[in-house]
C-alpha positions in Angstrom: -15.6 9.2 -2.4 -16.0 7.1 0.8 -14.0 4.0 1.4 -17.2 2.1 2.1 -18.5 2.9 -1.4 -15.3 1.9 -3.0 -15.2 -1.3 -1.0 -18.8 -2.2 -2.1 -17.8 -1.6 -5.7 -14.7 -3.7 -5.5 -16.6 -6.4 -3.7 -19.2 -6.5 -6.5 -16.3 -7.2 -8.9 -15.0 -10.0 -6.7 -16.9 -12.7 -8.6 -15.6 -14.1 -11.9 -19.0 -13.7 -13.7 -19.5 -10.1 -12.6 -15.9 -9.1 -13.4 -16.2 -10.6 -16.9 -19.6 -9.0 -17.4 -18.3 -5.6 -16.4 -15.3 -6.0 -18.6 -17.5 -6.7 -21.6 -19.6 -3.6 -20.8 -16.4 -1.5 -20.5 -15.2 -2.9 -23.9 -18.6 -2.1 -25.5 -18.1 1.6 -25.1 -20.6 4.3 -24.4 -23.4 2.6 -26.4 -23.4 -0.4 -24.0 -25.2 -3.7 -24.7 -28.7 -5.0 -24.2 -29.2 -7.9 -21.8 -29.7 -10.2 -24.8 -26.4 -9.0 -26.3 -24.7 -9.6 -23.0 -26.2 -13.0 -22.8 -24.9 -13.9 -26.3 -21.4 -12.4 -25.7 -20.9 -14.2 -22.4 -22.7 -17.4 -23.4 -24.6 -17.5 -20.1 -28.3 -18.0 -19.4 -30.4 -14.9 -19.1 -31.1 -15.6 -15.4 -27.4 -15.8 -14.6 -26.7 -12.5 -16.5 -29.7 -10.8 -14.7 -28.5 -12.0 -11.3 -25.0 -10.7 -11.7 -26.2 -7.5 -13.3 -28.3 -6.7 -10.3 -25.2 -6.7 -8.1 -23.3 -4.4 -10.4 -26.3 -2.0 -10.7 -26.6 -1.9 -6.9 -22.9 -1.0 -6.7 -23.5 1.8 -9.2 -21.0 0.2 -11.7 -23.6 -0.4 -14.3 -26.6 1.8 -15.4 -29.6 0.4 -17.2 -32.0 2.2 -19.6 -35.3 0.8 -21.0 -35.4 0.7 -24.8 -38.8 -0.5 -25.9 -38.9 -4.1 -24.8 -35.1 -4.3 -24.2 -32.9 -3.0 -21.4 -29.6 -1.4 -22.4 -26.8 -1.8 -19.9 -23.8 0.6 -19.8 -20.6 0.7 -17.7 -20.5 3.6 -15.3 -17.1 5.0 -16.3 -17.3 7.7 -13.7 -17.6 5.1 -10.9 -14.8 3.1 -12.5 -12.5 6.1 -12.6 -13.4 6.9 -8.9 -12.3 3.4 -7.9 -9.0 3.7 -9.8 -8.3 7.1 -8.4 -9.0 5.9 -4.9 -6.6 3.0 -5.3 -3.9 5.2 -6.8 -4.3 8.0 -4.2 -0.9 9.1 -2.9 0.7 6.5 -5.2 4.4 6.0 -4.7 4.8 8.6 -1.9 6.0 6.1 0.7 4.4 4.8 3.8 5.5 5.4 7.4 5.9 2.0 9.1 5.5 2.0 12.8 7.7 -0.3 14.9 5.8 -3.1 16.6 5.3 -2.8 20.3 7.4 -5.2 22.1 6.6 -6.5 25.5 9.3 -6.6 28.1 10.4 -10.0 29.0 10.9 -10.9 32.6 
């Protein structure tokens, strides 16, 4: 997974509404929620939910499926796991710190 992809996903979660929306979808499990159910759970207008969902879908953190007249939204657990694994890569193995370059004083 590229750092650019992970950065885009993390950036999409960098807004309170999107983070809360994603958290609700993660909590909903594999069945997900319809946009109407999300709207009710978050107590936000449909336009606000749709606006923030669009960003999460573009970042591949949420998938959407048409169900008759409704749209079901689901958290993309594989993408979530990739983000967590990227952040935890080489966890607790230490970091080599380079000495700062000092200019010679005259």
